[in-house]
KOLBA-606209 format. One record per residue (C-alpha): x, y, z; residue in three letters. Coordinates in Angstrom, 2 decimals. Last residue first. Layout:
// KOLBA-606209
{r {X; Y; Z}; ALA}
...
This chain:
// KOLBA-606209
{r {-25.43; -33.60; -3.13}; UNK}
{r {-23.32; -35.92; -5.28}; UNK}
{r {-20.04; -36.76; -3.63}; UNK}
{r {-17.62; -38.60; -5.97}; UNK}
{r {-18.95; -37.39; -9.33}; UNK}
{r {-18.18; -33.70; -8.63}; UNK}
{r {-14.72; -34.61; -7.24}; UNK}
{r {-13.54; -36.02; -10.57}; UNK}
{r {-12.70; -39.70; -10.67}; UNK}
{r {-9.38; -41.02; -9.51}; UNK}
{r {-6.98; -42.81; -11.93}; UNK}
{r {-4.23; -43.01; -9.32}; UNK}
{r {-1.65; -40.97; -11.26}; UNK}
{r {-4.19; -38.67; -12.92}; UNK}
{r {-5.71; -37.79; -9.55}; UNK}
{r {-2.26; -37.05; -8.12}; UNK}
{r {-1.27; -34.86; -11.07}; UNK}
{r {-4.60; -33.01; -10.90}; UNK}
{r {-4.17; -32.46; -7.19}; UNK}
{r {-0.52; -31.32; -7.62}; UNK}
{r {-1.61; -28.84; -10.32}; UNK}
{r {-4.39; -27.50; -8.17}; UNK}
{r {-1.98; -26.92; -5.33}; UNK}
{r {0.51; -25.17; -7.68}; UNK}
{r {-2.20; -22.96; -9.08}; UNK}
{r {-3.32; -22.05; -5.60}; UNK}
{r {0.23; -21.14; -4.57}; UNK}
{r {0.60; -18.98; -7.74}; UNK}
{r {-2.70; -17.30; -6.92}; UNK}
{r {-1.62; -16.65; -3.35}; UNK}
{r {1.71; -15.26; -4.46}; UNK}
{r {-0.05; -12.90; -6.89}; UNK}
{r {-0.32; -13.64; -10.57}; UNK}
{r {0.80; -11.09; -13.19}; UNK}
{r {4.28; -12.57; -13.25}; UNK}
{r {2.86; -15.81; -14.59}; UNK}
{r {3.75; -15.08; -18.22}; UNK}
{r {2.89; -18.04; -20.34}; UNK}
{r {4.82; -18.30; -23.62}; UNK}
{r {6.47; -21.63; -22.77}; UNK}
{r {9.65; -19.89; -21.73}; UNK}
{r {7.59; -17.69; -19.47}; UNK}
{r {6.48; -20.61; -17.37}; UNK}
{r {4.37; -23.72; -17.32}; UNK}
{r {6.77; -26.62; -17.27}; UNK}
{r {5.27; -29.64; -19.11}; UNK}
{r {3.75; -32.84; -17.84}; UNK}
{r {2.87; -35.16; -20.72}; UNK}
{r {-0.72; -35.16; -21.91}; UNK}
{r {-3.82; -36.01; -19.88}; UNK}
{r {-5.53; -32.83; -20.95}; UNK}
{r {-3.00; -30.47; -19.39}; UNK}
{r {-0.21; -31.65; -17.15}; UNK}
{r {1.36; -28.73; -15.33}; UNK}
{r {4.87; -28.23; -13.99}; UNK}
{r {5.32; -24.86; -12.33}; UNK}
{r {8.46; -23.17; -13.61}; UNK}
{r {10.45; -20.57; -11.70}; UNK}
{r {10.17; -17.23; -13.46}; UNK}
{r {8.87; -15.27; -10.53}; UNK}
{r {9.84; -16.80; -7.19}; UNK}
{r {7.35; -19.33; -5.87}; UNK}
{r {6.94; -19.44; -2.08}; UNK}
{r {9.23; -16.40; -1.68}; UNK}
{r {12.12; -16.85; 0.75}; UNK}
{r {15.22; -17.61; -1.29}; UNK}
{r {14.77; -15.87; -4.59}; UNK}
{r {12.58; -13.27; -2.93}; UNK}
{r {15.35; -12.01; -0.76}; UNK}
{r {14.51; -8.45; 0.38}; UNK}
{r {10.71; -8.55; 0.00}; UNK}
{r {10.35; -12.18; 1.07}; UNK}
{r {12.60; -11.60; 4.08}; UNK}
{r {10.67; -8.45; 5.10}; UNK}
{r {7.31; -10.27; 4.79}; UNK}
{r {8.64; -13.18; 6.84}; UNK}
{r {9.85; -10.86; 9.58}; UNK}
{r {6.53; -8.99; 9.59}; UNK}
{r {4.68; -12.27; 10.09}; UNK}
{r {7.06; -13.38; 12.82}; UNK}
{r {6.21; -10.33; 14.80}; UNK}
{r {8.05; -10.22; 18.14}; UNK}
{r {6.54; -9.75; 21.56}; UNK}
{r {8.46; -8.42; 24.57}; UNK}
{r {6.45; -9.07; 27.75}; UNK}
{r {5.85; -6.36; 30.39}; UNK}
{r {4.52; -7.23; 33.80}; UNK}
{r {1.47; -5.82; 35.56}; UNK}
{r {0.55; -7.35; 38.88}; UNK}
{r {-2.97; -8.12; 39.98}; UNK}
{r {-2.39; -11.89; 39.81}; UNK}
{r {-1.15; -11.54; 36.20}; UNK}
{r {-1.60; -8.58; 33.91}; UNK}
{r {0.42; -8.32; 30.73}; UNK}
{r {1.67; -5.09; 29.29}; UNK}
{r {3.29; -5.17; 25.80}; UNK}
{r {6.88; -4.53; 24.95}; UNK}
{r {7.47; -4.49; 21.22}; UNK}
{r {10.04; -6.61; 19.36}; UNK}
{r {13.62; -5.86; 18.36}; UNK}
{r {13.61; -7.99; 15.19}; UNK}
{r {10.08; -8.03; 13.84}; UNK}
{r {8.81; -4.80; 15.49}; UNK}
{r {11.93; -2.92; 14.58}; UNK}
{r {11.89; -4.21; 10.97}; UNK}
{r {8.28; -3.15; 10.58}; UNK}
{r {9.16; 0.22; 11.93}; UNK}
{r {12.10; 0.63; 9.55}; UNK}
{r {9.92; -0.55; 6.60}; UNK}
{r {7.28; 2.01; 7.48}; UNK}
{r {9.92; 4.77; 7.72}; UNK}
{r {11.36; 3.70; 4.36}; UNK}
{r {7.83; 3.81; 2.87}; UNK}
{r {7.38; 7.41; 4.12}; UNK}
{r {10.77; 8.40; 2.63}; UNK}
{r {9.96; 6.69; -0.64}; UNK}
{r {6.53; 8.40; -0.76}; UNK}
{r {8.21; 11.79; -0.19}; UNK}
{r {10.56; 11.13; -3.11}; UNK}
{r {7.66; 10.17; -5.28}; UNK}
{r {5.83; 13.38; -4.25}; UNK}
{r {8.86; 15.54; -4.99}; UNK}
{r {9.20; 13.96; -8.46}; UNK}
{r {5.49; 14.35; -9.17}; UNK}
{r {5.60; 17.98; -7.89}; UNK}
{r {8.41; 18.72; -10.33}; UNK}
{r {6.43; 17.11; -13.17}; UNK}
{r {3.34; 19.29; -12.43}; UNK}
{r {0.19; 18.44; -14.45}; UNK}
{r {-1.09; 15.03; -13.33}; UNK}
{r {0.35; 15.12; -9.79}; UNK}
{r {-0.91; 18.65; -9.34}; UNK}
{r {-4.39; 17.52; -10.43}; UNK}
{r {-4.22; 14.57; -8.08}; UNK}
{r {-3.37; 16.92; -5.18}; UNK}
{r {-6.21; 19.23; -6.25}; UNK}
{r {-8.63; 16.29; -6.15}; UNK}
{r {-7.31; 15.37; -2.65}; UNK}
{r {-8.48; 18.80; -1.52}; UNK}
{r {-5.92; 21.25; -0.11}; UNK}
{r {-5.91; 22.40; 3.51}; UNK}
{r {-2.26; 21.35; 3.97}; UNK}
{r {-3.20; 19.35; 7.06}; UNK}
{r {-6.30; 17.95; 5.42}; UNK}
{r {-4.35; 16.96; 2.28}; UNK}
{r {-1.72; 15.27; 4.40}; UNK}
{r {-4.25; 13.31; 6.44}; UNK}
{r {-6.06; 12.13; 3.35}; UNK}
{r {-2.93; 11.26; 1.33}; UNK}
{r {-1.30; 9.20; 4.12}; UNK}
{r {2.44; 8.48; 4.18}; UNK}
{r {2.40; 10.16; 7.56}; UNK}
{r {5.84; 11.83; 7.84}; UNK}
{r {6.79; 12.34; 4.17}; UNK}
{r {3.14; 13.08; 3.44}; UNK}
{r {3.14; 15.93; 5.98}; UNK}
{r {6.22; 17.46; 4.35}; UNK}
{r {4.75; 17.02; 0.89}; UNK}
{r {1.47; 18.67; 1.86}; UNK}
{r {3.11; 21.61; 3.57}; UNK}
{r {5.37; 22.18; 0.53}; UNK}
{r {2.51; 21.94; -1.92}; UNK}
{r {0.55; 24.48; 0.17}; UNK}
{r {3.52; 26.76; 0.30}; UNK}
{r {3.95; 26.49; -3.47}; UNK}
{r {0.27; 27.27; -3.99}; UNK}
{r {0.47; 30.37; -1.78}; UNK}
{r {3.63; 31.50; -3.59}; UNK}
{r {1.82; 31.02; -6.90}; UNK}
{r {-1.15; 33.05; -5.60}; UNK}
{r {1.19; 35.79; -4.42}; UNK}
{r {2.72; 35.98; -7.86}; UNK}
{r {-0.74; 36.05; -9.47}; UNK}
{r {-1.83; 39.07; -7.46}; UNK}
{r {-4.40; 38.43; -4.70}; UNK}
{r {-7.47; 40.56; -5.11}; UNK}
{r {-7.69; 43.20; -2.45}; UNK}
{r {-9.99; 42.96; 0.54}; UNK}
{r {-11.61; 46.43; 1.00}; UNK}
{r {-15.04; 45.23; -0.15}; UNK}
{r {-15.20; 42.57; 2.50}; UNK}
{r {-14.35; 44.98; 5.24}; UNK}
{r {-17.02; 47.47; 4.08}; UNK}
{r {-19.62; 44.78; 3.97}; UNK}
{r {-18.74; 43.70; 7.53}; UNK}
{r {-18.91; 47.33; 8.71}; UNK}
{r {-22.28; 47.90; 7.00}; UNK}
{r {-23.68; 44.74; 8.58}; UNK}
{r {-22.54; 45.77; 12.06}; UNK}
{r {-24.17; 49.17; 11.59}; UNK}
{r {-27.42; 47.53; 10.42}; UNK}
{r {-27.44; 45.20; 13.43}; UNK}
{r {-26.73; 48.06; 15.85}; UNK}
{r {-29.77; 49.99; 14.67}; UNK}
{r {-29.57; 53.27; 12.77}; UNK}
């Protein structure tokens, strides 16, 4: 018998001696995978990295989220921990700053840089009533069809909470333009500059 045939027989024999995993062992295996995934997700906050580390497909993770209430709770807790870590890092960069190397005349010096953008985002998140451009619920006055200017907000039956900050800002800019055009009797932009 050749060496190849002998090796094949041994491999076949090994495969046939592998026992089927009992249901309890399978449940333990799944619980361990869930635990590895959740621990990784707490640290990274990234579904793809965590699913790779736990060797479980993203589809399986979503199935667990849809069918296992306890896993949903643990996942939400892990997401909160990951988000807290991100917020802590954003705060550190905004308030404490980050030292970055800077080369000048062949010499490397370190300059501490702060992130004003992160600071603004943190202020808007933690004190929207004071730092958001247009806090939800504050009226935007709009004049429609040449009528009297009226506040456009929830009290008038319009819910603007579905609009993003950018959309609210754009609405406010458009409103101001319409108001200004109505006040000076300007013609629409399309008739001013024909192309």
